[in-house]
N, C-alpha and C positions, 0 to 999 in steps of 0.2 A: 504494500500500500504506500501511496505517496503522501498520505496524511501526516502532518507533523506530530511528533510524539508529545503526548500530554499526560503522562502517567502521574506526575507529581504536581505540586502547586507551582504556579508561576511566581518566580522570585526575581528580585532585583538586588544584586550583591555588589558591594564596592571592594576594591582591593588596592593596597598601596605597598610599595617596597621601601624599606627603611634601612639606613646604615650603609656600610660598605658592601659592594657587590660580592656575590658568592655563586659558584657554579650550581645551576639548578633553579635559580630564581624564576626564569622564564617558564620552566616546566611546571612549577607550582601554579602559575597563572593558567597554563595550558590544561593542567589536570582539573583545576577549579571550573574552567569554562566547559570542559568536556562533561563533567558531572552535571552541571546545570542544564546543558542542552540535552543530555541523555534522559533526564527526568521530565523536562518540559522545554520544548523547542522555543517557546516564547519567553523564557527567562533571559535576563540581561545581566551582563558583567560590566561594571564601570571601573576603569582604571584611573585612580587619582595620580596626577602627574607630580613628579618631584617630591615624593614621600609625604610626610605630614603637612608640609606647606601647601600641597595641592588639596589635601583634605580640608584644611582650615579656610582656604580661599574658595573651595567648591569647584576647583578646576579639574575636570575629568573628561574622559571620552569613552565611548563604548568599545569594548574589545570584542572583535568579531573573529570567527574561526579563520577567516582569510588573513587577517592581520596577525593573529597569534602564530599561524603556521610559519611565518617568516622568521620567528625568533626561537622556536623550539630547539632544544639541544645546543643552544648557543650561550656562551658566557655573557657576563655583564648584566646590568639592570636597565639597559637603554630602551626597552620597549615603552616604559612609562616613566623612567627616571627614578631617582632616589634622593634622600637628604638625611642628615644626621640630627635634625631638630627633634626634640622630645615633646610629647604631649603630657604636661605635668601640672598645669594649673586649672583651677575651676573655670577660668575664662576660656581656656582651650577646650575644655569638655563642653561648655555651653555652646561654643561655636560649632563643635562637631555635632552636637545635638541638632542645631539648626540645619546643618548641611544634610544630615541623615534624614530629617523630616522633609526637607525640600525635595530630595531625590527619592523619598519613600523607600529607603533601603531596608531590606529584611535582614541583611547581614553585612558585616564589615570585616574583612580579612587583612590583618597587619602582619607583613612578612619582615622579620628583622631579628636582631640579637637581643641581648639582655635588657638594654634600655627600652627597646621597642616593645618587647613583651611585657615589661613593667608598665609601659604606657597603655598597652592593650588591656591589662588587668585593671588598671585604674579607671579606664574609660568604661569597661564592662560594669564595674561596680557603680559608677556614676549613673549609667543608663538604668541599671536595676533599681537604684534608689529613687530615680525620677520617672519611672514608668515609661521609659523609651523602649518601644518594641523593636529592638534591633539586636541581633546576636553578634557579639564581638569575638573573633577568633584570632589567636596569635600563632603564627607559624615560626618555630625556632630555626633561625639561620645563623650559622657561625662556622667559619672555616677552622676556628680554634677548638671547636667542640667544648666550649666552656659553659655550656648549659646541660646538666645531666641530672636525671632522677630515675626512680624505679619505673616511671611511665615513659621516659624518653631515652631510648637507646643511643641515638646519635642525631646531631643536627645536620641538615643538608649542607653540602659544600666541603665538608671535611674529607670525604673519601677522594674526591677528584683532586683536591689540593695536595694531599699527602702523596698520591700517586705521581703527580707532576713533579713535586719537589724531590721525591725519592729518585726519580729518573735523573734529575740534574745532579743530585748528590752522588749517585752511583757513577756518573761520568767523571766527577771530580775525584772520587776515590780511585777509579781506574787510572786517571791521569797522574795522580800522586804515586801510585804503585809503579807506573811505567817510567816516569821521569826521575823519581826518587830525589826530587829537588827541594824538599822542605814540607812545611805544614800549611794546610789551608784552614783558616778559622772562619767558619760560616755563621753569620748571625741569622738565626731562624725566628720567624714570626711567632709571637706568643709571649705574653707578659706574666700574668698570674698563672696561666695554664700552659704546660709544656706537652700537651697531647700530640701536637704536630711533630715536635722534636723527637719524642719517643718513638712514634710510628715510623718516621723517616730513618731514625737511627737503626731500628730493627730491619727495615727493608733494604737500606743501602750498606749496612755493616760499617758504619763509621768507627773510628778508633775511640772516640770519647764524646759524650754528650752531657752537658750541664743541664739539669732539670730544675726548673724554678721551684717546684714543690719540695724537692729534696733540700734545696738551699734554705728555704724558709723553715722546714721541719728540723733541720740540724743546726740552724742558727749560724750558718757559715758566713764568714767575712770575705771580702774581696781578696785579701791576702791568702786566706785558706784555699780558695778556689784556684788562685794562681799557682800555689804550691802543689796542689793535686795535679794540675795539668803539667807542671814542670817535672814532677816525679815520673809521670807517664812518658813524657818526651825523653827523659834521661834513661828510663828503663828500656824503651824501644831502641835507643841508640846503642846500648850494650850488645844488642844482637844485629847491629848494622842496619837498622831500619830508622833512619833519620828522616822520616816523612810520615804523613798521615793527615787525617781530617778530624777536626774538632767542631762540634756544634755548640753555639752560645745563644741563649735566649735573648731576644732584643731588649728586654727590660731587666737584664741581670743586675746592673748597678743599683736600680731602684729597690731591689728586694734583698740585697745583702744586709746582714745584721748591723754592720758598722754604719752603713748609709741610712738605713731605716731608723736607727737610734738617734 
């Protein structure tokens, strides 16, 4: 039959991307659109441009299957843009309420990291307290996998990121073993969480990796970390291996005991 599918209720849902881009963001939008159209062909997905700023200004456009198909399986957040601004004040929530009511949204999906999901939770509570009939959903996005719980196995973006970084690191390790010309110190993304460093270290078999969680747990100072790395370099030199790869978290200096004190 050529009749449009109308199994479920016709819905109007808004979606916005927030924070830094992560692999899979466009596919989240694609999956949401597919779900809506599968249950009711007349449902509408509105994409708010440039993150929360687009939501606050009411700047949005309908996302059609034809438009969405151009971005599926591609990185970036450029289909509708993103921003790092937070929704945190009562004034923000009131403005969101006006926009939701203007477009008669049944749901609002906020795709982002920790701050974005905190905003989604606050907005959801505000809507509940004020009788706004709009469901707010937060989709956890983080290449660092720094949002974990019993109900959340992994954030999207982490798997692709670690596979890409591991490939680069493996090439560096091979180069070091081939040229035997010294050590490569690689600064890896991740401040409070070293999930990327640990996964890449296991995949690429680097010689040493400093993990932020261990630094904090042991109360290590910068001098202690330098001594650990120096000891490894000297130990490897005794067997003629004066080369290698060491991973350093980007926020190392901020988390050492002597700097934090």
